[in-house]
N, C-alpha and C positions, 0 to 999 in steps of 0.2 A: 808100497814098502814093506808089505808082507803083514800089517797090522790088523788084527782082527775084531779088536776092542780098545778101548780109551776110557781111561777114568778122568772126569774132570772135579773140579772143585764147585759146590753149588751149596746154596744157600736153600735148608728146608722152610717151606712156606705152609706147611700142612696138607693134607688130603692127598698124599702123594707128587703134591706140585714141589718144584727145584728151582731156583733161579741160579743159573750158571755163572759162576763168578773167576773165571778164567778164559784164556783165549785157547780153543781146543787145538791140539798140535797135529792131527789127524782128519778129526770129523769134518767134512764140510757143508753139513747140514743145520749145526747151530752155532751160535756165536754167543759171546760175553753178553749178558743182561738177557737173555732167551729164558723164557720160564719153560719147564718141559715136565711132563706127567712120567714118572719113573715109578716101576713097581719092583718089590722084592719077592721072589718065590718062596722064600722063607725067612723067618726071624732075624737069622744068624748069616743072610748074604746080602752082599750089595745090590740096591734098587738097579735095574735095567730101564733105560730108555723106551719108553711107548709111545711118545709123539710129543710135538711143540705144539704149548696152548697157546703162547702170544710171544711174538719178537720183540727183543728189546731195543730194536733199532743200530746194533753194533753190525761193523763187516771185519770180517778176518781175512787176511792175506797171507798164504804159507810161503816163506822164502827161503830158499836152498842156495847157500853159498857156495859157489865152486873151487875149486883149488885157485884159478886165477883172478878170483876176487876176494880170496881170504885176506891178503894183505891191505884191502881197503875196505875192509867190512866196516869199522867204526865210521869211514867217512861215509858209508852209503848209509848205515843206520842214522847216524846224525840227519842227513838228507829226509830220510824218512820222517823223523821227528819234526823237522821242519814243516813237511806236507800233512801233519797232523798226525801222525801215528804213534800209538805208544806200542810197545814189543815185549816179548818174552823170550828168553833165551833156552834152548833146549840143551844144545851141546857145541855151540860156539859157529855151527855149519847150519842148523835149522832154527829159525825165528817165524814165530806167530806175531803177525801185525796186527793191532786192533785200532780202528777208526771208531770214533763215538758217532753216536746219532747226529745229522746234519753237518758232516766234515766229507766235503766233495772226494772221492777218492781218485778221480780221473787222473790228476797232476801224478799222482803215485803210481798209478796205473801206466801212465808214458814214461816214467822213470823206470820202472821196473822194467817194460818192453824194451828199452833202450838198450840196460845193461844184461839183458837176458840175450839180445843180438849181439852183443859184445862178448858173450861168453864167459861173464862173470857170475852170472846166478842163475837159479832157475826159478820159479815160483808157479803157485795156483791159486785162483780166487775161491771162496767159499761161495755157494751156489745162492744164498741169500744174505 
């Protein structure tokens, strides 16, 4: 999508460690609740990601509603809620679904695959 960086909400834990406090829109490396190391090059700059220190157990799926799926978006989002996801909306087309630790994401993946096959949306899963 041409994005070269992304800012996320994070709670500072000290010693250059931060807990991610939102679902990333573009990154497929981190999830809500992961603890990362991030360092700023100078005091007046934002810290930059260095590495993941500890996984929080959440899983993120990025969903893009295509034109054919826009009218049924609310129906699909309600279904994802029923399957254990919460979500954040970027622009009524792009959503980040978050699954808390212990939630089986397989039913949601099956639903997403069916909707993708019908040309209603596209999606990508996080690597972890």
